DOLOMI-455701 format. One line per field, with one value per residue (C-alpha): residue number from 1; residue in one letter; x, y, z. Coordinates in nm, 2 decimals. Example, Ala and Ser with C-alpha at 12.3 -4.5 7.8 and 13.67 -1.06 7.14 Angstrom:
num [1 | 2] $
residu [A | S] $
u [1.23 | 1.37] $
v [-0.45 | -0.11] $
w [0.78 | 0.71] $
***
This chain:
num [1 | 2 | 3 | 4 | 5 | 6 | 7 | 8 | 9 | 10 | 11 | 12 | 13 | 14 | 15 | 16 | 17 | 18 | 19 | 20 | 21 | 22 | 23 | 24 | 25 | 26 | 27 | 28 | 29 | 30 | 31 | 32 | 33 | 34 | 35 | 36 | 37 | 38 | 39 | 40 | 41 | 42 | 43 | 44 | 45 | 46 | 47 | 48 | 49 | 50 | 51 | 52 | 53 | 54 | 55 | 56 | 57 | 58 | 59 | 60 | 61 | 62 | 63 | 64 | 65 | 66 | 67 | 68 | 69 | 70 | 71 | 72 | 73 | 74 | 75 | 76 | 77 | 78 | 79 | 80 | 81 | 82 | 83 | 84 | 85 | 86 | 87 | 88 | 89 | 90 | 91 | 92 | 93 | 94 | 95 | 96 | 97 | 98 | 99 | 100 | 101 | 102 | 103 | 104 | 105 | 106 | 107 | 108 | 109 | 110 | 111 | 112 | 113 | 114 | 115 | 116 | 117 | 118 | 119 | 120 | 121 | 122 | 123 | 124 | 125 | 126 | 127 | 128 | 129 | 130 | 131 | 132 | 133 | 134 | 135 | 136 | 137 | 138 | 139 | 140 | 141 | 142 | 143 | 144 | 145 | 146 | 147 | 148 | 149 | 150 | 151 | 152 | 153 | 154 | 155 | 156 | 157 | 158 | 159 | 160 | 161 | 162 | 163 | 164 | 165 | 166 | 167 | 168 | 169 | 170 | 171 | 172 | 173 | 174 | 175 | 176 | 177 | 178 | 179 | 180 | 181 | 182 | 183 | 184 | 185 | 186 | 187 | 188 | 189 | 190 | 191 | 192 | 193 | 194 | 195 | 196 | 197 | 198 | 199 | 200 | 201 | 202 | 203 | 204 | 205 | 206 | 207 | 208 | 209 | 210 | 211 | 212 | 213 | 214 | 215 | 216 | 217 | 218 | 219 | 220 | 221 | 222 | 223 | 224 | 225 | 226 | 227 | 228 | 229 | 230 | 231 | 232 | 233 | 234 | 235 | 236 | 237 | 238 | 239 | 240 | 241 | 242 | 243 | 244 | 245 | 246 | 247 | 248 | 249 | 250 | 251 | 252 | 253 | 254 | 255 | 256 | 257 | 258 | 259 | 260 | 261 | 262 | 263 | 264 | 265 | 266 | 267 | 268 | 269 | 270 | 271 | 272 | 273 | 274 | 275 | 276 | 277 | 278 | 279 | 280 | 281 | 282 | 283 | 284 | 285 | 286 | 287 | 288 | 289 | 290 | 291 | 292 | 293 | 294 | 295 | 296 | 297 | 298 | 299 | 300 | 301 | 302 | 303 | 304 | 305 | 306 | 307 | 308 | 309 | 310 | 311 | 312 | 313 | 314 | 315 | 316 | 317 | 318 | 319 | 320 | 321 | 322 | 323 | 324 | 325 | 326 | 327 | 328 | 329 | 330 | 331 | 332 | 333 | 334 | 335 | 336 | 337 | 338 | 339 | 340 | 341 | 342 | 343 | 344 | 345 | 346 | 347 | 348 | 349 | 350 | 351 | 352 | 353 | 354 | 355 | 356 | 357 | 358 | 359 | 360 | 361 | 362 | 363 | 364 | 365 | 366 | 367 | 368 | 369 | 370 | 371 | 372 | 373 | 374 | 375 | 376 | 377 | 378 | 379 | 380 | 381 | 382 | 383 | 384 | 385 | 386 | 387 | 388 | 389 | 390 | 391 | 392 | 393 | 394 | 395 | 396 | 397 | 398 | 399 | 400 | 401 | 402] $
residu [M | I | H | A | L | A | I | F | I | G | Y | I | L | G | S | L | N | P | A | F | F | F | G | K | I | L | K | Q | I | D | I | R | D | H | G | T | K | N | A | G | T | T | N | A | K | N | L | L | G | F | W | P | A | A | M | T | A | I | F | D | V | A | K | G | L | A | A | I | E | I | A | F | A | F | G | V | P | A | E | F | A | Y | L | A | G | L | A | A | I | V | G | H | V | F | P | F | Y | L | G | F | R | G | G | Q | G | M | A | T | S | V | G | L | L | F | Y | L | A | I | K | L | G | L | A | G | A | I | G | W | Q | G | F | L | P | A | L | S | V | L | I | F | A | V | L | A | I | I | Y | I | M | R | D | T | R | A | I | G | I | L | V | L | P | A | F | I | V | F | L | L | A | N | T | R | R | D | I | E | L | Y | F | L | L | L | L | L | L | Y | M | I | A | I | N | I | L | V | L | F | Q | Q | K | V | F | N | L | E | I | T | D | D | K | T | E | H | L | L | N | W | R | T | F | A | R | P | L | A | V | I | L | V | V | F | L | F | R | L | P | K | F | F | D | L | Y | L | I | G | G | L | A | L | V | F | I | L | I | D | L | I | R | L | L | S | Q | R | A | N | Q | V | I | F | S | W | R | G | F | L | K | E | K | D | R | R | R | F | S | S | M | T | Q | F | L | S | A | V | F | L | I | V | L | V | F | P | A | D | I | A | G | L | S | V | I | F | L | I | F | G | D | L | A | A | K | F | F | G | I | F | Y | S | K | T | K | I | L | D | R | S | V | E | G | T | L | A | H | F | T | F | S | L | L | A | G | A | I | F | I | Q | F | V | P | L | P | Y | Y | L | L | I | L | G | A | A | T | A | A | L | T | D | L | F | T | I | F | G | I | D | D | N | F | T | V | G | L | I | S | A | A | V | M | Q | A | V | R | T | F | V] $
u [-0.98 | -0.65 | -0.84 | -1.06 | -0.76 | -0.58 | -0.88 | -0.91 | -0.55 | -0.60 | -0.89 | -0.68 | -0.39 | -0.63 | -0.80 | -0.46 | -0.51 | -0.19 | -0.37 | -0.60 | -0.30 | -0.09 | -0.38 | -0.42 | -0.05 | 0.05 | -0.25 | -0.48 | -0.76 | -0.98 | -0.89 | -1.23 | -1.39 | -1.18 | -1.10 | -1.25 | -1.34 | -1.15 | -0.88 | -0.65 | -0.34 | -0.48 | -0.65 | -0.34 | -0.13 | -0.37 | -0.41 | -0.08 | 0.19 | 0.40 | 0.58 | 0.28 | 0.10 | 0.39 | 0.41 | 0.04 | 0.05 | 0.33 | 0.16 | -0.19 | -0.05 | 0.16 | -0.09 | -0.30 | 0.01 | 0.13 | -0.21 | -0.17 | 0.19 | 0.10 | -0.19 | 0.04 | 0.29 | 0.00 | -0.03 | -0.38 | -0.49 | -0.46 | -0.82 | -0.82 | -0.49 | -0.65 | -0.96 | -0.72 | -0.61 | -0.96 | -1.03 | -0.75 | -0.97 | -1.27 | -1.07 | -0.95 | -1.31 | -1.47 | -1.22 | -1.38 | -1.21 | -1.32 | -1.69 | -1.65 | -1.58 | -1.25 | -1.12 | -1.20 | -0.94 | -0.81 | -0.44 | -0.48 | -0.68 | -0.41 | -0.14 | -0.34 | -0.42 | -0.05 | 0.03 | -0.23 | -0.14 | 0.22 | 0.12 | -0.08 | 0.20 | 0.46 | 0.23 | 0.21 | -0.17 | -0.18 | -0.17 | 0.07 | 0.03 | -0.33 | -0.31 | -0.02 | -0.17 | -0.50 | -0.31 | -0.14 | -0.47 | -0.59 | -0.28 | -0.33 | -0.70 | -0.60 | -0.36 | -0.61 | -0.89 | -0.66 | -0.56 | -0.93 | -1.08 | -0.77 | -0.89 | -0.80 | -1.11 | -1.32 | -1.04 | -1.16 | -1.52 | -1.41 | -1.14 | -1.16 | -1.46 | -1.24 | -0.96 | -1.19 | -1.28 | -0.91 | -0.83 | -1.11 | -1.03 | -0.65 | -0.61 | -0.64 | -0.91 | -0.69 | -0.81 | -0.60 | -0.81 | -1.14 | -1.00 | -0.85 | -1.19 | -1.35 | -1.09 | -1.16 | -1.54 | -1.48 | -1.26 | -1.53 | -1.79 | -1.56 | -1.50 | -1.88 | -1.91 | -1.64 | -1.80 | -2.12 | -1.96 | -1.73 | -1.97 | -1.71 | -1.98 | -2.18 | -2.17 | -2.37 | -2.64 | -2.79 | -3.08 | -2.85 | -2.65 | -2.97 | -3.07 | -2.74 | -2.68 | -2.97 | -3.23 | -3.37 | -3.13 | -2.83 | -2.96 | -3.09 | -2.76 | -2.58 | -2.87 | -2.73 | -2.47 | -2.75 | -2.75 | -2.37 | -2.43 | -2.71 | -2.46 | -2.26 | -2.54 | -2.80 | -2.81 | -2.71 | -3.04 | -3.22 | -2.99 | -3.05 | -3.43 | -3.42 | -3.20 | -3.37 | -3.71 | -3.60 | -3.44 | -3.76 | -3.97 | -3.75 | -3.73 | -4.11 | -4.14 | -3.89 | -4.06 | -4.40 | -4.27 | -4.05 | -4.34 | -4.59 | -4.51 | -4.79 | -4.66 | -4.31 | -4.44 | -4.62 | -4.32 | -4.09 | -4.34 | -4.24 | -3.95 | -3.63 | -3.76 | -3.54 | -3.26 | -3.33 | -3.08 | -3.28 | -3.59 | -3.53 | -3.33 | -3.33 | -3.28 | -2.95 | -3.13 | -3.24 | -2.88 | -2.73 | -2.96 | -2.92 | -2.54 | -2.56 | -2.77 | -2.52 | -2.23 | -2.38 | -2.49 | -2.15 | -1.88 | -1.77 | -1.91 | -1.59 | -1.52 | -1.89 | -1.92 | -1.60 | -1.71 | -2.05 | -1.88 | -1.69 | -2.01 | -2.18 | -1.91 | -1.69 | -1.98 | -2.11 | -1.77 | -1.71 | -2.05 | -2.01 | -1.65 | -1.67 | -1.97 | -1.84 | -1.46 | -1.39 | -1.10 | -0.92 | -1.13 | -1.04 | -1.27 | -1.63 | -1.52 | -1.27 | -0.94 | -1.09 | -1.40 | -1.19 | -0.94 | -1.24 | -1.38 | -1.05 | -0.99 | -1.33 | -1.34 | -1.01 | -1.11 | -1.45 | -1.28 | -1.02 | -1.30 | -1.47 | -1.16 | -1.12 | -1.42 | -1.39 | -1.02 | -0.88 | -0.52 | -0.46 | -0.32 | -0.67 | -0.82 | -0.59 | -0.64 | -1.02 | -1.05 | -0.83 | -1.03 | -1.36 | -1.23 | -1.10 | -1.42 | -1.61 | -1.38 | -1.39 | -1.74 | -1.74 | -1.96 | -2.18 | -2.30 | -2.39 | -2.12 | -2.38 | -2.38 | -2.01 | -1.81 | -1.90 | -1.90 | -1.56 | -1.39 | -1.52 | -1.41 | -1.06 | -1.01 | -1.14 | -0.91 | -0.60 | -0.68 | -0.73 | -0.40 | -0.17] $
v [5.14 | 4.97 | 4.65 | 4.81 | 4.98 | 4.65 | 4.50 | 4.81 | 4.79 | 4.42 | 4.52 | 4.79 | 4.55 | 4.29 | 4.54 | 4.61 | 4.39 | 4.35 | 4.15 | 4.46 | 4.70 | 4.48 | 4.45 | 4.83 | 4.90 | 4.62 | 4.58 | 4.87 | 4.63 | 4.56 | 4.20 | 4.14 | 4.18 | 3.92 | 3.55 | 3.40 | 3.76 | 3.69 | 3.93 | 3.66 | 3.46 | 3.21 | 3.48 | 3.70 | 3.41 | 3.34 | 3.71 | 3.88 | 3.61 | 3.43 | 3.71 | 3.93 | 3.61 | 3.51 | 3.86 | 3.86 | 3.52 | 3.62 | 3.95 | 3.79 | 3.51 | 3.75 | 4.02 | 3.82 | 3.73 | 4.09 | 4.19 | 3.95 | 4.05 | 4.42 | 4.35 | 4.16 | 4.45 | 4.67 | 4.44 | 4.31 | 3.97 | 3.67 | 3.66 | 4.02 | 3.95 | 3.66 | 3.87 | 4.12 | 3.83 | 3.74 | 4.11 | 4.09 | 3.83 | 4.05 | 4.34 | 4.12 | 4.01 | 4.35 | 4.63 | 4.97 | 5.15 | 4.88 | 4.90 | 4.61 | 4.37 | 4.19 | 3.84 | 3.52 | 3.55 | 3.19 | 3.28 | 3.49 | 3.21 | 2.95 | 3.17 | 3.21 | 2.84 | 2.74 | 3.01 | 2.88 | 2.52 | 2.59 | 2.77 | 2.47 | 2.24 | 2.44 | 2.47 | 2.09 | 2.10 | 1.85 | 1.48 | 1.37 | 1.00 | 1.01 | 1.31 | 1.21 | 0.88 | 1.06 | 1.33 | 1.07 | 0.93 | 1.28 | 1.34 | 1.01 | 1.10 | 1.44 | 1.27 | 1.00 | 1.24 | 1.46 | 1.15 | 1.04 | 1.37 | 1.53 | 1.85 | 2.02 | 2.24 | 1.99 | 1.89 | 2.13 | 2.01 | 1.65 | 1.64 | 1.95 | 1.82 | 1.51 | 1.74 | 1.92 | 1.59 | 1.49 | 1.82 | 1.80 | 1.44 | 1.51 | 1.87 | 2.04 | 2.31 | 2.61 | 2.94 | 2.88 | 2.57 | 2.76 | 3.02 | 2.74 | 2.58 | 2.91 | 2.93 | 2.58 | 2.64 | 2.95 | 2.76 | 2.49 | 2.76 | 2.92 | 2.57 | 2.52 | 2.86 | 2.77 | 2.44 | 2.62 | 2.91 | 2.70 | 2.41 | 2.16 | 1.89 | 2.00 | 1.64 | 1.49 | 1.27 | 1.02 | 0.78 | 0.49 | 0.71 | 0.83 | 0.47 | 0.38 | 0.70 | 0.95 | 0.74 | 0.70 | 0.42 | 0.63 | 0.90 | 0.64 | 0.45 | 0.71 | 0.70 | 0.35 | 0.54 | 0.58 | 0.20 | 0.22 | 0.49 | 0.28 | -0.01 | 0.19 | 0.38 | 0.12 | -0.25 | -0.48 | -0.66 | -0.34 | -0.28 | -0.64 | -0.60 | -0.27 | -0.39 | -0.73 | -0.56 | -0.34 | -0.63 | -0.84 | -0.57 | -0.57 | -0.95 | -0.98 | -0.72 | -0.91 | -1.25 | -1.11 | -0.96 | -1.26 | -1.50 | -1.27 | -1.14 | -0.89 | -0.76 | -0.74 | -0.53 | -0.30 | -0.24 | -0.18 | 0.07 | 0.29 | 0.47 | 0.44 | 0.21 | -0.08 | -0.13 | -0.31 | -0.58 | -0.66 | -0.76 | -1.14 | -1.14 | -1.00 | -0.63 | -0.46 | -0.30 | -0.64 | -0.77 | -0.46 | -0.48 | -0.86 | -0.82 | -0.55 | -0.77 | -1.06 | -0.83 | -0.69 | -1.04 | -1.21 | -0.96 | -0.74 | -0.38 | -0.21 | -0.44 | -0.45 | -0.07 | -0.02 | -0.27 | -0.11 | 0.22 | 0.06 | -0.08 | 0.27 | 0.52 | 0.30 | 0.18 | 0.53 | 0.67 | 0.38 | 0.44 | 0.82 | 0.83 | 0.51 | 0.65 | 1.00 | 0.97 | 0.63 | 0.62 | 0.29 | -0.03 | -0.33 | -0.63 | -0.49 | -0.19 | 0.09 | 0.18 | 0.51 | 0.36 | 0.10 | 0.36 | 0.58 | 0.28 | 0.23 | 0.60 | 0.69 | 0.37 | 0.47 | 0.83 | 0.74 | 0.47 | 0.71 | 0.93 | 0.63 | 0.52 | 0.87 | 0.76 | 0.38 | 0.30 | 0.05 | 0.01 | 0.18 | -0.15 | -0.30 | 0.01 | -0.01 | -0.39 | -0.37 | -0.08 | -0.27 | -0.59 | -0.40 | -0.24 | -0.57 | -0.75 | -0.49 | -0.53 | -0.92 | -1.05 | -1.36 | -1.65 | -1.40 | -1.27 | -0.90 | -0.68 | -0.52 | -0.85 | -0.95 | -0.63 | -0.58 | -0.94 | -1.03 | -0.71 | -0.78 | -1.14 | -1.05 | -0.78 | -1.01 | -1.30 | -1.08 | -0.92 | -1.27 | -1.41 | -1.11] $
w [-0.34 | -0.42 | -0.48 | -0.74 | -0.90 | -0.94 | -1.11 | -1.34 | -1.44 | -1.53 | -1.75 | -1.93 | -1.98 | -2.12 | -2.36 | -2.54 | -2.85 | -3.06 | -3.33 | -3.39 | -3.40 | -3.63 | -3.87 | -3.88 | -3.91 | -4.16 | -4.38 | -4.29 | -4.20 | -3.90 | -3.83 | -3.67 | -4.01 | -4.18 | -4.16 | -3.84 | -3.73 | -3.41 | -3.29 | -3.17 | -3.25 | -3.51 | -3.72 | -3.70 | -3.83 | -4.12 | -4.22 | -4.11 | -4.09 | -3.84 | -3.66 | -3.59 | -3.47 | -3.25 | -3.09 | -3.04 | -2.87 | -2.63 | -2.53 | -2.49 | -2.28 | -2.06 | -2.00 | -1.75 | -1.56 | -1.56 | -1.42 | -1.13 | -1.05 | -1.06 | -0.82 | -0.58 | -0.60 | -0.48 | -0.18 | -0.24 | -0.12 | -0.36 | -0.45 | -0.58 | -0.76 | -0.94 | -1.01 | -1.18 | -1.40 | -1.49 | -1.56 | -1.83 | -2.00 | -1.98 | -2.12 | -2.41 | -2.49 | -2.43 | -2.51 | -2.44 | -2.74 | -2.99 | -2.92 | -2.66 | -2.95 | -2.91 | -2.92 | -2.73 | -2.46 | -2.49 | -2.50 | -2.18 | -2.02 | -2.11 | -1.96 | -1.63 | -1.63 | -1.63 | -1.38 | -1.13 | -1.20 | -1.12 | -0.80 | -0.69 | -0.77 | -0.59 | -0.29 | -0.27 | -0.33 | -0.61 | -0.53 | -0.81 | -0.74 | -0.85 | -1.09 | -1.31 | -1.44 | -1.50 | -1.69 | -1.90 | -2.00 | -2.09 | -2.31 | -2.48 | -2.54 | -2.69 | -2.94 | -3.03 | -3.10 | -3.31 | -3.51 | -3.55 | -3.64 | -3.81 | -3.63 | -3.30 | -3.25 | -3.06 | -2.82 | -2.54 | -2.52 | -2.53 | -2.27 | -2.05 | -1.85 | -1.76 | -1.66 | -1.42 | -1.26 | -1.23 | -1.06 | -0.82 | -0.72 | -0.67 | -0.56 | -0.22 | -0.20 | -0.23 | -0.37 | -0.68 | -0.76 | -0.77 | -1.01 | -1.22 | -1.24 | -1.35 | -1.63 | -1.74 | -1.75 | -1.95 | -2.20 | -2.23 | -2.31 | -2.57 | -2.73 | -2.75 | -2.92 | -3.17 | -3.25 | -3.34 | -3.52 | -3.73 | -3.77 | -3.66 | -3.62 | -3.92 | -4.06 | -4.34 | -4.18 | -4.42 | -4.33 | -4.26 | -4.02 | -3.85 | -3.79 | -3.62 | -3.43 | -3.40 | -3.22 | -2.87 | -2.80 | -2.84 | -2.61 | -2.35 | -2.33 | -2.11 | -1.86 | -1.77 | -1.56 | -1.31 | -1.26 | -1.19 | -0.93 | -0.77 | -0.75 | -0.49 | -0.32 | -0.28 | -0.19 | -0.48 | -0.48 | -0.56 | -0.86 | -0.98 | -0.95 | -1.14 | -1.42 | -1.43 | -1.46 | -1.74 | -1.92 | -1.88 | -2.04 | -2.35 | -2.36 | -2.35 | -2.63 | -2.84 | -2.77 | -2.88 | -3.20 | -3.29 | -3.24 | -3.42 | -3.77 | -3.73 | -3.40 | -3.56 | -3.85 | -3.61 | -3.39 | -3.68 | -3.82 | -3.52 | -3.69 | -3.49 | -3.22 | -3.33 | -3.58 | -3.90 | -3.82 | -3.50 | -3.71 | -3.67 | -3.34 | -2.99 | -3.00 | -2.90 | -2.60 | -2.47 | -2.51 | -2.34 | -2.04 | -2.01 | -2.02 | -1.75 | -1.53 | -1.56 | -1.50 | -1.18 | -1.07 | -1.12 | -1.06 | -0.77 | -0.78 | -0.88 | -1.18 | -1.27 | -1.27 | -1.48 | -1.74 | -1.77 | -1.82 | -2.11 | -2.26 | -2.24 | -2.35 | -2.56 | -2.77 | -2.82 | -2.92 | -3.16 | -3.32 | -3.36 | -3.48 | -3.68 | -3.87 | -3.93 | -3.93 | -4.06 | -4.31 | -4.26 | -4.26 | -4.04 | -4.05 | -4.05 | -3.83 | -3.88 | -3.71 | -3.61 | -3.45 | -3.26 | -3.14 | -3.03 | -2.84 | -2.65 | -2.60 | -2.45 | -2.25 | -2.11 | -2.05 | -1.89 | -1.69 | -1.56 | -1.43 | -1.27 | -1.08 | -0.93 | -0.71 | -0.71 | -0.67 | -0.92 | -1.05 | -1.39 | -1.54 | -1.49 | -1.65 | -1.96 | -1.99 | -1.95 | -2.21 | -2.46 | -2.41 | -2.46 | -2.78 | -2.92 | -2.83 | -3.02 | -3.31 | -3.33 | -3.33 | -3.11 | -3.24 | -3.41 | -3.07 | -3.06 | -2.90 | -2.67 | -2.49 | -2.51 | -2.45 | -2.09 | -1.99 | -2.15 | -2.03 | -1.67 | -1.69 | -1.81 | -1.54 | -1.26 | -1.38 | -1.39 | -1.05 | -0.90 | -1.02 | -1.02] $
***
């Protein structure tokens, strides 16, 4: 009975919504019908001013923590105390006296997240030697994305999944970790909801952008991660046969169309199959697969896997952010696209080395090399061929001589 009471008190505490009350008292409005229609801190600041927003933020952050401490005072086990904290989020989102229509519960979630993280840290459950460098990469990624997008609303969906991986790789499996993961998953879901509601990625997509971004090649590129997984799960010769076979298919298609004008016209009539710049040369997919084959053939598995990760995620990020958020030109690229290449190479690489140990100095060096190789076209060779090979060669050379 006491367990249920603790959870119920958590729900009641959570349902107390200062943004709603301040709206009624100060401006005689229902804050849920104005602005972003969210009974939370940001909407309170926009509609009511700084001090009501500050008081709202403090209360919303604290009420989940208060629910946990009250539950502990009742003498309930930790799992029920943390459930009381989660009940405070439920109460904030679904307050019974407001027709079960409240805020998003993000401030309460953040408060609980820090509380649980501190508990894990004090209990010695976090392996700081591995977690701190990964966290540094995450902080850099947050700052870089804010600079590129001039917006903070997409931060959660872009970096929180990486944060989950870093936690799982460096934290003992205490009960606090599982509740922390639940909070992070909830925050990701809310971020996705905000992205759709506020149309953060509602970008103008012209025909030239469609050719470069919204095509089968863009969506197929991340599937190359499977080849990286195979590199560590299956014999190397199997990966080479698979990659070589795929590369050979695209090489044959390119040879046929380059030797036959008729075949070239037919293939280019398949909208989106190849880029216009590939009309008189080997396609970017051929060069990508050929590069991956050579990387896997020549370099050790850890270096090969990391450089392919750069080639996949750095290139995708450079394309997307370079097309939609380019403001400062540099050569035939943009500062934003080049920074995105480095940032997402670094972030994806940091996830990779949680499973395949490599020193962070090699990760940073490799990601920087990949971004610079993408920026500076070398002898007119496509970056799909050069980025992975050059970054792998630089990392291997430094590791050999350091």
